[in-house]
C-alpha positions in Angstrom: 0.2 0.2 -0.1 2.9 2.4 0.2 2.8 2.8 -3.5 -0.9 3.7 -3.5 0.0 7.1 -1.7 3.2 7.9 -3.5 1.6 7.7 -6.4 -1.2 9.9 -5.7 1.5 12.7 -5.0 3.5 12.1 -8.0 -0.2 12.5 -10.0 -0.3 16.0 -8.4 3.1 16.7 -9.4 2.5 15.5 -12.9 -0.7 18.1 -13.4 -0.3 21.0 -15.5 -1.1 24.0 -13.8 -3.2 26.4 -16.0 -2.6 29.9 -15.6 -5.3 32.4 -15.8 -6.1 33.5 -19.4 -4.5 37.0 -20.7 -6.7 39.5 -20.6 -6.9 41.2 -24.2 -8.3 44.2 -25.2 -11.8 44.2 -26.5 -11.8 43.6 -30.5 -13.2 46.5 -32.6 -16.3 45.0 -34.7 -15.5 48.2 -36.9 -12.0 46.8 -37.8 -11.5 45.6 -41.2 -11.0 41.8 -42.0 -7.5 40.6 -43.0 -7.6 39.7 -46.8 -8.0 36.0 -47.7 -4.4 34.3 -49.4 -4.4 33.1 -53.1 -4.8 29.6 -51.7 -8.4 30.9 -50.1 -9.2 32.7 -53.0 -8.7 29.4 -54.8 -10.7 27.3 -52.0 -13.9 29.8 -52.8 -14.4 28.6 -56.2 -13.2 25.0 -55.6 -15.9 24.5 -52.9 -18.4 25.4 -55.4 -16.9 23.1 -57.6 -16.6 20.1 -55.6 -20.2 20.5 -54.2 -21.7 20.2 -57.6 -19.5 17.2 -58.3 -20.2 15.5 -55.2 -23.4 16.4 -53.6 -24.0 13.8 -51.2 -20.5 14.4 -49.3 -20.9 17.1 -46.7 -17.5 16.5 -45.0 -15.4 19.8 -44.6 -12.4 18.1 -44.0 -13.0 16.1 -47.3 -13.3 19.4 -49.3 -9.9 20.8 -47.5 -8.2 17.7 -48.4 -9.1 17.6 -51.8 -8.7 21.3 -52.1 -4.9 21.1 -50.9 -4.5 18.4 -53.2 -5.4 20.5 -56.0 -3.5 23.3 -55.1 -0.5 21.5 -54.7 -0.9 20.0 -58.0 -1.3 23.3 -60.0 1.6 24.8 -61.5 2.6 28.8 -60.8 0.8 29.7 -64.1 -2.4 27.9 -62.9 -2.1 29.8 -59.7 -1.4 33.3 -61.1 -5.2 34.6 -61.3 -5.7 33.6 -57.6 -2.5 35.2 -56.4 -3.6 38.5 -58.7 -6.8 38.6 -56.9 -5.3 37.9 -53.4 -3.0 41.0 -54.3 -6.1 43.2 -55.1 -7.7 42.2 -52.2 -4.5 43.1 -50.0 -4.1 46.2 -52.0 -8.2 47.3 -51.0 -7.3 46.0 -47.4 -4.2 48.4 -46.5 -6.4 51.5 -47.9 -9.5 50.5 -46.0 -7.0 50.0 -42.9 -5.3 53.4 -43.5 -9.2 54.7 -43.4 -9.8 53.1 -40.2 -6.8 53.9 -38.5 -6.9 57.7 -39.5 -10.8 57.6 -37.9 -9.0 55.8 -34.9 -6.3 58.3 -34.6 -8.2 61.6 -35.3 -10.6 62.1 -32.6 -8.2 61.4 -29.9 -6.0 64.4 -30.7 -8.8 66.9 -31.0 -10.5 65.7 -27.9 -7.3 66.6 -25.9 -7.7 70.3 -26.1 -9.3 73.4 -28.4 -6.0 74.8 -27.4 -3.3 74.9 -30.5 0.2 73.3 -29.5 1.9 76.8 -29.3 -0.8 78.1 -26.9 0.0 74.7 -24.6 3.7 75.3 -25.2 3.3 79.1 -24.1 1.6 78.1 -21.0 4.3 75.7 -20.0 7.3 78.0 -20.8 5.2 80.7 -18.5 5.1 77.9 -15.8 8.6 76.9 -16.4 10.0 80.6 -15.8 7.8 80.8 -12.7 9.6 78.1 -10.9 12.9 79.3 -12.0 12.0 82.6 -10.0 11.3 81.0 -7.0 14.4 78.9 -6.8 16.6 82.3 -7.1 
């Protein structure tokens, strides 16, 4: 019976302690989604074609495996239209992200103060000169 107690202690030592999940900031629902890669652009068309040819097959894994095999078998010239579509989507995404970032950054600067930067700097200089006079 010695082994029974020692194994319980060993079992507790072997268990993995789960740490609390890291708190992440709330995701913005208005943030643009990342564009699809060339493979996923290909898969959009391939899924439709695969469902027409195999109407009884409802397995997502089967569609993914067949799509992956078809993508690997394609030559670079066959992949070119999908790569071009992916690049186009990426450029559109970059434009929308730039607009999104301007909207996100813009209002915060205006909300800080109605004063111009020069007025704020002038006040800082005046306060700093008063402190110098007190030290003398």
